[in-house]
N, C-alpha and C positions, 0 to 999 in steps of 0.2 A: 148671312150677316149683311145689313144694309150698307150702302156705300156712304163714306164720309167725304163730303165735298169741302174743299178749301180753295179760296181764290188767292191769287198773287197779292200779297200785302202791299199797301201803298207806302211810298217813301214817307218818313216821319215829318218832313217839313220841306219848304220850297228850296232852301239852300241845298239840302241833301239831294233833292230831285235834280237840281241843276248840275250837280257833280256826278250823278249816276250815268253810266253808259247807256246808250239807247238799246232797249231790250228788243230782240227779235221774237219775243213771245208775249202773249197778252194775258194768259191765265194758266194757273196750275190747279189741278184737281187731284185729290187723293181718294182712291177707290179701295174698297176692301173685298169686293165680290168679283173674283176672277172669272166665274162662269158668265157673268154679264158682259165681260170684255172680249169674249171669244171672237165675235165677228169683226170688231174694229181692230183688234190685235193682229189677227191673221191678215187682214187687208193691209195693215201698216207694214208688217214684216216683209210683205211681197216686194217692197221698194226701199225699205229702210236698211241702215247698217245694223246687222244683227248677227250674233254668233249662233251656232246650233243650240247653245245653252240658254238662250233667251227667247227662243221660239215659243209661241203659245203652247204648243203641244208638249214640249219638254217641261216647261215651267208648270203647266196645269197638272201634268202627271206627277211631278215631284210634290206639288202642293197637296194633291189629293191622297198621297201615300205617306211619304216621309214627313211632309209638313204637318199633316193631320196627326200622325203618330207622336210627333214632338210638340204639338200644340203651338206651332209657330205663329207669331203675330205678323201678319202680312199686309203690306201696303203697296199700292200701285200708283205711281206718280205719273199723271198724264199732262203733258205740256202742249198748249195750243197757241196758234198764232192769232192775229187780229181777225182772220176770216173763219176762225173756229176749227182750222185744220190741225190734226195731230202732227206735232213736229218732234216729240220725244216721249218715250215711255220707259220708266225705270221700275223694274220689279224688285221690291225690297222686303227684307224681313227685319224686324226689330229684335235686337239681342240685348239682354241684360247680363253683365258680367262684372264681378268685383266692384259693384257699386256704380258702374257706368251703364248708360243706356245709349246704344248707337244703332244706326241702320246700316245694313250691308246687302249686297246682292243675294238673291235667292239661289240656293244650290250648294253653298259651302264647298267642301272638298270634292264633291261629286261633279262639280262644274269646273272644267279646266279654264275657261275664260269667263271673266266677270265684266259685264259692260251693259250700259243701257241701250235701248233702241233709238236711233236718231235718223231723221230725214237727212240725207247727205248734204243738201244745201244749208240746212239749219246748223249742222255740226260744223260746217266750214266757216260759219259766221262767228262762232264762239271762240274768243280768246280766253286767257286765264282769268281776267277780271270778270268777264261776262259769265264764265262757267262758275266762278266762285259765287257770284250773285244768284245765278239760277239754282245751284245746289243749296245755298243758304235759304232761299225762299222755299224750296222743297222741304228742307228740314224743319223750317218754321211751320209750314202747312201741316206736316205730320204731327208736330208738337211733342214736347217732353223729351227731346233728344239732346244728348251731350255732344254727339259727333256723327259724322258719316265716315265709314271705313270701307274703302273700295280696294281690294287686293287683286293681284293677278289680272290686271287690266292690260289688254293689248294697246300699244302706243298708237297704232293705226289699224284700221280695218277696211279692206277693199280700197286701199290707197288713200283713205280719208282719215284725218286725225281724230282720235277719240278725245272728245272734250275734257272728260274727267281726268285723263292722263296728263293734261297740262298742269295739274296741281300735284303731280307726283312728288312724294317725299323721297323717292329713290327707287332703284330697280327692285323687282321682286326677287326672292331667294333663288328661284329657278326660272328658266326660260321654257318656251314651248317649241317643239321640233316639228318641222313640216317639209313637204316636198311638193313641187308643182308637177302635175301629171301631164304627160304628152297624150293628147286626145287619141284614144283608140290603140295606144301602144304602151302597155305596161312594161314590156321588156326594154324598150328604148328608155323609158323613165328610169328603170333600175340601173341600166348601163350608165346613165348620166349621173345619178345620185350616189351610186355606190362605187367604191374603189374596185379595181380589177381583182385585188386580193380578196376582198369581201365577197365579190360575186363568185369567185372560184370556190371559196369555202362553202357558200350557200349551195352551189351546184353539187359539191361533194356530199353535203348533208342530205340533199334531195335524193341523190343516187342511193345512199344508204337507207333512207326512209322507204324507198320503193321496194326494198328487199322484204319489208314486212307485209307487203300485199297491196292491193288496190285501195286508193283513198280518194276522197272527194271533199271539196269545199261546199258546205251546206249553209244556206241561209234559213233561219227558223222563221216561218211565217204563220203556220197553223198553231192553234193552242197546244196541241200535243208536242210539236217540234219545239215550240218556245219553252215548254216545261222541261223537256229533255235537255236542251242546251243550258238552261238556267241551273238545273240540277248539277250538270257537269261543272259549270263555271263556279258555282258556290262551293261545291265540294273541293275543287282544285284550289280555290282561293283559301279556303279554311285550312287545308293541309299546308299550303305555302306559308301562311302567317303563323301557323303552329310551329313549323320548322324554324322560322325566324324569331320566334319567341315574342311576337308583338300582337296586340289586339287585332281582331279581324273586323274591319269597318263594314264588311258586307254581311255580317252575321245577323243583324236585326231583321225581324220578319218584314218590316216595312220596305226593306231593300228589295226583297223578292217581289213584293207587290208592285214596286216601282218598275222593276225590269219587266215583269209580266204585262202590266198595263201599257207601259211605254212601247212594247214590241208588237202590239196588235194595232191594226188600223184605227185611226181616230176620225173625227169629223172632217179633217182636211184630206182624208183619203190616203194619208201616208203616215206610218208609225213614227213616233219621236225617236225611237231607239231601234237599231238594227243589231241582231244577234247572229253570229257566224260560228261554225264549228269545223275543224278539220277532222273528218270522220275516217276511221280506219276499222274496217270490219263492223260498221255500225256503232262504233264507240268513239266518242269525242276525245281526242288526245290533246286538243288545244281549242280554246275559244277566244272570241273577240267581240267586244261590245262597243258600238259606236253610235254617234248621232250625226244627222245630216241636215244641212240647211242650205238651200240654193245649190251652188256648185262646190260646196265644201263638205268633206267627210271628216269628222273629228273622232279620234279614238278615245274612248272613255276608260276602258280596262281590258286587260288580256290575262289569260291563264293557260296553264298546261298541266298535264297529268304527270306528277312527279314519280308515280309508281309505274308508269308505262315503260316498257322496254325500249320505246322510241325516244326516250328523254335525251339521249346523247346526240340525237340528230336535230335538236332544237326545233320541235314541232311548232312552237309559237312563232318562230321566225319564218318557217315554211308557210304557215297560214297567212302571215302578214304579206309575204311576197305574192301569194295567190290573190289576196284581197286587193292589193295595189293594182294587179293586172285587171281584176274585175272592175274596179272603180274607174280605171282608165277607159275600159270598153264602154262603161255606162256614161261617160262624158263628164265625170267629176273633174274639176279643175285643180283643187288643192286637197291634199290628204295630210292631216296633222296627227301626231302621235301623243298629243297632250303635254301637260306640264310635268317637269321633273327630269332629272338626269338618269339615263340608263344607256348601257353600251349599245343595245340594239337600236336605239333611237338615232344615235350618231352614225351607226352603220348604214341605216336606210335613208337618212335625211341629209340633204345638202343645204338646208335653209332653216331659219327659226323665226319665231315671233318674239320681239322684246316685250317684256311685261313689267309693269310698274305698280306701285302701291300709293294710294292717296288717302290721307286722313285729314278731314276738314272739321275742326272744332267749332261747335255752335254755342258753347257756354264756357265759363271759366274752368269748370271741371273737365270739360271736353279738351281743353288745352293740355291738361295733365294726361288725359287718355291718349291723345295724339302723340305726345312725347314718348310715352311708354310703348305704344304700338310701333312707332317708327324704330325705336331702339331694339325691340324684340325682333322685328323683321330684318333689320340690318345685321344683327347678331346671327340670325339664322342663315342669311345670305353668306356671311363670311365663313361660317362653319361649313356650309355646303361647298364653298370654293376651295377648302383646305382638306385634302384627304386625311391628314393626321387628325385635325380637329373633328372631322366627321366621325372617324373611327372612335375617338375618345367619347364623343357625345352619344354615339350608339351604345357603347359599352356602359356608360353611366345610366342611360335610359333603361337598358336591360336590367341593370342592377337594381334600380329603383322599382321596376315592375316586379322583380322577384321578391324584393323586400315586402312590397304591398301584398303579394300573394301569400307570403308566410304569415303576415299579420292577420290576414283574413281567415 
């Protein structure tokens, strides 16, 4: 598909121009051909603020598999300064829902963090007014949008403020959990991040797990190993969601293609996704899927074999502890366990990333969309903060699903 190019629109009149803040950007281009952006994107992300979920290899793998399967309308906003240097890149998908048309970051629920790529100095120059102007111009350049909807955005990244987070409507329903790794010493990291009681429980689980025989942490790098670990991961996930009575988001064929393609080396010499298994007698009793960018490893998903006799020893937690030790040895600085509340996350992590949601209306209809979207996210956040409300919501959701199944 050819690239669609749009320049920053001029201010409508001299009076408006005199009131506008001084832009630190000179042009905006909207591209539709991700393959043509490979070289410039990879070069930019080497120095830009970027999460693992906006690296070129992660995004392109997602686009070529899940994006293609769902027929996503994709747009890449490239922001340049007066010297023609790239200073921001926003990978977006256009979504139509309930009569509204809005842009959001590529990746959906499969990406824990949603953020653009920014040159650090450029991001530092943007206040709320300039960010509103920049995003409005991007929306105008794309055309036909009612709003921009950016959820699960980190407030800061690498100690620099995320510009779009300045427009936050409020905190996201969940936060993301992380821990800083002590270089070369995973045990010291776990000693710092975990309580003495949690470490003792983990040690006891590991002792009981050893009774089942020798085990090893395996990283899947060859096509055969990748296929084996993905088989285990998808099977374990399917069983888990079946037991919970909820739809399996990993069931679609495009998900397998995404994991397979992402786990093999790409043009950058490093795969976008890393797959790990805790193997016992050649069988994966737990798996872990993660993405890495720079000095940060980001957990995407984990699973364990519910039918295994090892299940009471929490093999998923044992795998995670081994993975933390491995990443500390490899020099990874930050290990995050992704968005969402779970007991194991608070057990292992002593820090978190605050996430926010921003909704920028571009039309009159977009104002209605933003109001509805803010209300829904706030309601979701309140439900997640209340154990009673969360239990009621889960029961109601299960009842609705069972009714739909009966009707089908």
